[in-house]
C-alpha positions in Angstrom: 69.1 -9.5 -95.4 66.1 -7.9 -97.2 63.9 -5.7 -95.1 60.9 -8.0 -95.6 63.0 -10.9 -94.3 63.9 -9.1 -91.1 60.2 -8.4 -90.4 59.3 -12.0 -90.9 62.1 -13.1 -88.5 60.9 -10.6 -85.8 57.3 -11.9 -86.1 58.5 -15.5 -85.8 60.5 -14.7 -82.6 57.4 -13.0 -81.0 55.2 -16.0 -81.9 57.7 -18.4 -80.4 57.8 -16.3 -77.1 54.0 -16.3 -76.8 53.8 -20.0 -77.3 56.5 -20.6 -74.6 54.5 -18.4 -72.1 51.3 -20.3 -72.8 53.0 -23.6 -72.3 54.6 -22.5 -69.0 51.3 -21.1 -67.6 48.5 -23.3 -68.7 46.1 -22.2 -66.0 46.2 -18.6 -67.4 44.8 -19.6 -70.8 41.1 -20.0 -69.7 41.4 -16.7 -67.7 42.7 -14.9 -70.7 39.9 -16.4 -72.8 37.3 -15.2 -70.2 38.8 -11.7 -70.3 38.4 -11.6 -74.1 34.8 -12.8 -73.8 34.1 -10.2 -71.0 35.7 -7.5 -73.2 33.4 -8.4 -76.1 30.4 -8.4 -73.8 31.4 -5.0 -72.5 31.3 -3.6 -75.9 27.6 -4.6 -76.3 26.3 -4.0 -72.7 28.3 -0.9 -71.8 29.8 -2.4 -68.5 33.4 -2.0 -67.7 35.4 -5.2 -68.4 37.8 -4.3 -65.6 34.9 -4.3 -63.1 33.7 -7.6 -64.4 37.0 -9.3 -63.8 37.2 -7.8 -60.3 33.9 -9.2 -59.2 34.0 -12.4 -57.3 31.3 -15.0 -58.2 30.2 -14.9 -54.5 29.8 -11.1 -54.5 26.1 -10.1 -54.5 25.2 -7.1 -56.6 23.1 -4.7 -54.4 19.5 -4.5 -55.5 18.3 -1.0 -56.1 14.8 -1.9 -55.1 16.0 -3.2 -51.6 18.0 0.0 -51.0 15.1 2.2 -52.0 12.8 0.2 -49.7 15.2 0.7 -46.7 15.5 4.4 -47.4 11.7 4.7 -47.6 11.3 2.8 -44.3 14.0 5.0 -42.7 12.3 8.2 -43.9 8.9 7.0 -42.6 10.4 6.2 -39.2 12.0 9.6 -39.1 8.7 11.3 -39.9 6.9 9.1 -37.3 9.4 10.1 -34.6 9.0 13.8 -35.5 5.2 13.5 -35.0 5.4 11.8 -31.6 4.9 15.0 -29.7 1.7 15.7 -31.6 0.5 12.1 -31.1 1.1 12.4 -27.3 -0.6 15.8 -27.1 -3.6 14.4 -28.9 -4.0 11.8 -26.1 -4.0 14.4 -23.4 -6.4 16.6 -25.3 -9.1 13.9 -25.5 -12.3 15.1 -23.9 -14.0 11.7 -23.8 -12.8 8.5 -22.0 -9.4 7.4 -23.0 -8.7 4.0 -24.6 -5.8 1.8 -23.5 -5.4 0.8 -27.2 -4.7 4.5 -28.2 -2.0 4.8 -25.5 -0.4 1.5 -26.3 -0.2 2.3 -30.0 1.6 5.6 -29.3 3.9 3.9 -26.8 4.7 1.3 -29.5 5.8 4.1 -31.8 7.8 5.8 -29.0 9.7 2.5 -28.4 10.7 2.3 -32.0 12.3 5.8 -31.9 15.7 6.5 -30.5 15.7 8.5 -27.2 18.2 11.3 -26.7 18.4 13.7 -23.8 17.7 17.3 -25.0 19.6 19.6 -22.7 17.8 22.8 -23.8 14.3 21.2 -23.3 15.5 19.9 -19.9 16.8 23.3 -18.7 13.7 25.1 -19.8 11.3 22.7 -18.1 13.5 22.7 -15.0 13.5 26.5 -14.9 9.7 26.5 -15.1 9.4 24.1 -12.2 11.9 26.1 -10.2 10.0 29.3 -10.9 6.7 28.0 -9.7 7.7 25.6 -6.9 11.5 25.6 -6.1 11.9 22.1 -4.8 15.5 23.0 -3.8 14.3 25.3 -1.1 10.7 24.3 -0.5 10.2 20.6 -1.2 10.3 19.6 2.4 9.4 21.5 5.6 12.6 22.8 7.2 13.5 25.1 10.1 14.8 27.6 7.5 11.5 27.9 5.6 9.1 27.4 8.5 10.1 29.4 11.6 8.6 28.9 15.1 5.2 30.7 15.4 4.2 30.0 11.8 0.5 29.2 11.3 0.8 26.6 8.5 -2.1 26.1 6.2 -2.9 22.5 5.1 -2.4 21.7 1.4 -5.9 20.5 0.6 -7.9 21.7 3.6 -6.5 25.2 3.1 -8.8 26.8 5.6 -7.4 24.7 8.4 -4.1 25.7 10.0 -1.6 24.2 12.4 0.6 26.4 14.6 4.3 25.5 14.5 5.3 25.3 18.1 8.7 24.4 19.4 7.9 20.7 19.8 6.9 20.5 16.1 9.7 22.8 14.9 12.3 20.4 16.2 11.0 17.6 14.0 12.2 19.5 11.0 15.7 19.4 9.5 17.6 22.7 9.8 17.8 23.0 6.0 17.2 20.9 2.9 18.9 17.6 3.5 20.0 16.8 0.0 23.6 17.8 0.4 24.9 16.2 -2.8 22.5 18.1 -5.1 22.5 18.1 -8.0 22.6 14.3 -8.4 23.8 13.0 -11.7 21.6 9.9 -12.4 18.3 9.5 -10.5 15.8 6.6 -10.6 12.2 7.2 -9.8 10.7 3.7 -9.2 7.0 3.4 -9.5 5.2 0.3 -8.3 3.6 -0.8 -11.7 3.3 -4.5 -12.5 5.4 -3.9 -15.6 8.4 -4.3 -13.3 7.8 -8.0 -12.9 10.5 -10.0 -14.8 12.0 -6.7 -16.0 15.5 -7.4 -14.7 15.9 -3.7 -14.0 17.2 -4.1 -10.4 20.9 -3.8 -11.2 20.4 -0.8 -13.4 18.2 1.0 -10.7 20.8 0.3 -8.0 23.6 1.9 -10.1 21.7 5.3 -9.8 23.1 8.0 -7.6 19.7 8.6 -6.0 16.7 6.3 -5.9 13.2 7.5 -5.1 10.4 5.0 -4.2 6.7 5.4 -3.4 4.6 4.1 -0.5 6.8 1.6 1.2 7.1 -1.0 -1.5 8.8 -4.4 -0.9 12.3 -4.6 -2.3 13.7 -7.8 -0.8 14.0 -11.4 -2.0 13.5 -12.3 -5.6 11.8 -9.0 -6.2 15.2 -7.2 -6.0 16.4 -8.5 -9.4 13.5 -6.6 -11.0 13.1 -3.5 -8.7 16.5 -3.2 -7.1 17.1 -2.6 -3.4 18.8 0.7 -3.1 16.6 3.4 -1.6 17.5 7.0 -0.8 14.0 8.4 -0.3 10.7 6.5 0.1 7.2 8.1 0.5 4.8 6.9 3.1 1.1 7.2 2.8 -0.3 7.8 6.3 -3.2 5.4 5.5 -0.6 2.6 5.4 0.4 3.4 8.9 -3.2 3.2 10.2 -4.4 0.2 8.2 -1.4 -2.0 7.8 0.5 -1.2 11.0 -2.4 -0.4 13.4 -1.2 3.2 13.9 2.1 1.8 15.3 0.7 0.3 18.4 0.6 -3.5 18.3 2.4 -3.6 14.9 5.2 -1.2 15.6 7.8 -4.0 15.5 6.6 -5.1 12.1 6.9 -1.6 10.8 10.4 -1.1 12.1 11.4 -4.5 10.5 10.0 -3.5 7.2 11.6 -0.1 7.0 15.0 -1.5 8.0 15.2 -2.8 4.5 15.6 0.8 3.2 18.9 1.3 5.0 19.4 5.0 5.9 16.7 6.3 3.5 14.6 9.3 4.2 10.9 8.6 4.9 8.7 11.3 3.3 5.2 11.9 4.6 2.4 14.4 3.7 1.8 15.4 7.3 0.3 18.7 6.3 -1.9 17.8 3.3 -4.9 16.8 5.4 -5.5 17.3 9.1 -6.1 13.6 9.4 -2.6 12.9 8.2 -0.8 14.8 10.9 -1.2 12.4 13.9 0.0 9.3 12.0 2.9 11.2 10.4 4.1 12.5 13.8 3.7 9.0 15.2 6.2 7.7 12.6 8.7 10.5 13.5 8.5 9.6 17.3 8.6 5.9 16.7 11.9 6.2 14.7 13.4 8.6 17.2 12.6 6.3 20.2 13.9 3.2 18.4 17.0 5.0 17.2 16.3 3.9 13.7 18.7 4.8 10.8 16.0 6.4 8.8 15.0 10.0 9.0 11.6 11.5 8.7 10.8 14.4 6.3 7.4 16.1 5.7 6.2 17.4 2.3 5.8 21.2 2.5 2.1 22.0 1.9 2.9 25.2 0.0 5.2 23.3 -2.4 2.4 20.8 -3.1 -0.1 23.6 -3.7 2.1 25.3 -6.2 3.0 22.0 -7.9 -0.7 21.2 -8.3 -1.3 24.6 -10.0 1.6 24.0 -12.3 0.2 20.6 -13.5 -3.3 22.0 -13.6 -2.1 24.5 -16.2 -1.1 21.6 -18.3 -4.5 19.8 -18.0 -4.0 17.6 -14.9 -7.1 18.6 -13.0 -7.6 15.7 -10.6 -8.6 16.0 -7.0 -4.9 15.4 -6.1 -1.7 14.6 -8.0 -0.3 11.1 -7.6 2.8 10.6 -5.5 4.6 9.4 -8.6 4.1 12.7 -10.4 5.0 14.7 -7.3 8.3 12.8 -6.9 9.0 12.9 -10.7 8.7 16.7 -10.5 11.1 16.8 -7.5 13.6 14.6 -9.3 13.8 16.9 -12.4 14.8 19.7 -10.1 17.3 17.7 -8.0 18.9 15.6 -10.7 20.7 16.1 -14.0 19.4 12.8 -15.5 16.0 11.2 -14.5 14.8 7.8 -15.5 11.4 6.4 -14.5 10.8 2.7 -13.9 7.5 0.9 -13.1 5.3 3.8 -14.4 2.5 1.8 -16.2 -1.2 2.5 -15.5 -2.5 -0.1 -18.0 -3.9 -3.6 -17.7 -1.6 -5.1 -20.3 1.7 -4.6 -22.2 2.0 -3.5 -25.8 2.2 -7.3 -26.6 -1.2 -7.8 -24.9 0.3 -9.6 -21.9 -1.9 -8.9 -18.7 -0.1 -6.7 -16.1 -0.9 -6.4 -12.4 -1.6 -2.9 -11.1 1.4 -3.3 -8.7 4.4 -5.6 -9.0 3.5 -7.0 -5.6 -0.3 -7.1 -5.8 -3.3 -6.2 -8.1 -5.0 -3.8 -5.8 -6.5 -1.0 -7.8 -6.5 2.7 -6.7 -9.6 4.5 -5.6 -11.6 5.7 -8.7 -11.6 9.5 -9.3 -8.9 10.3 -6.8 -6.0 10.6 -9.3 -6.1 11.3 -13.0 -3.7 8.7 -14.3 -4.2 8.8 -18.0 -3.8 12.6 -18.0 -0.7 12.3 -15.8 0.8 9.6 -18.0 0.3 11.6 -21.1 2.3 14.4 -19.5 5.1 11.9 -18.5 5.1 10.7 -22.1 5.5 14.2 -23.4 8.6 14.7 -21.1 10.0 11.5 -22.5 9.6 12.4 -26.2 11.0 15.9 -25.5 14.1 14.3 -24.1 13.6 15.8 -20.6 13.5 12.4 -18.9 13.5 8.8 -19.9 10.8 6.2 -19.3 11.7 2.5 -19.2 8.8 0.8 -21.0 10.0 -2.8 -21.1 12.7 -5.1 -19.8 16.1 -3.7 -19.0 19.2 -4.8 -20.9 21.4 -7.0 -18.7 25.1 -6.6 -19.4 
């Protein structure tokens, strides 16, 4: 056969094979046609033909503009979070009257930023507190730090003294009673109306140690928001005289109310003012006579004096610190992780919903006695520095 004839025979065989494949796979023909079209488009648009065939019709091509928008938002949020400390400091440095709106705007920004515990910041702040005040040794009056024969000066009325005779000395614990120190997770529960409908009760009760202030109610429906666990609760002596008639005719009501706190410590400022001493001692003797489960402790006046000087150096210059700030300071020294609930000195939420002063009533504090905005700005600084965490809204229920 001539060479040209052999070539023609080969081409004919190839053409026959191609026709047979097309006939046996008819559904591939349109696909092959699309590939040819895509390849021709690729030549003119510079897009890979292979990528075009891999893309499903349902696949959305990412928009560059959306990605850029998200990146810009993320960058703006990062910058805003970095500036939080300056924003909070500017609140505390205000010389004129504070505005709730200013605080609520800053708190809104704080809530949008992730919180993370900063171990170094925490250790530094804790060391400063220990250096000035040493809650571990001096937080409450004990036989170790206050021997018989001591002439104890009152915290506020510092020119007045009370001699520690044997009868008083035996009211004190031998040493500091917090044997499990340091506690891992502590909850400091304020009484702010922000706790209503917060569903924080279960989270609070999971804490290793729970501090409360001024004999707040924790039973019934309230417990789902505020919890029921109590390890230490402060008692304002004025409550003993006004609400419980100095434990004369209303002693039974007092014992019934404090029974809800289990075996908690009752902490009283017996040596802050001379007028507090009698009511505080009355609480001690009432519990002892009734063989109640609770134990009475007294704030050490020297500790409170030093703590007031510590916060004064940071701009809190009120007549007296609030119990909430006192207990928060103690908690930072006694605990590894501190979370605050119910700390909210404002009349509304960030969503403009009205808030009672307390979760159980709307009785406002005496004007000029505490310096709540200044105190709260300090607490916010501790939050943004990662030293402690403040719960600003409802708790997550698992």
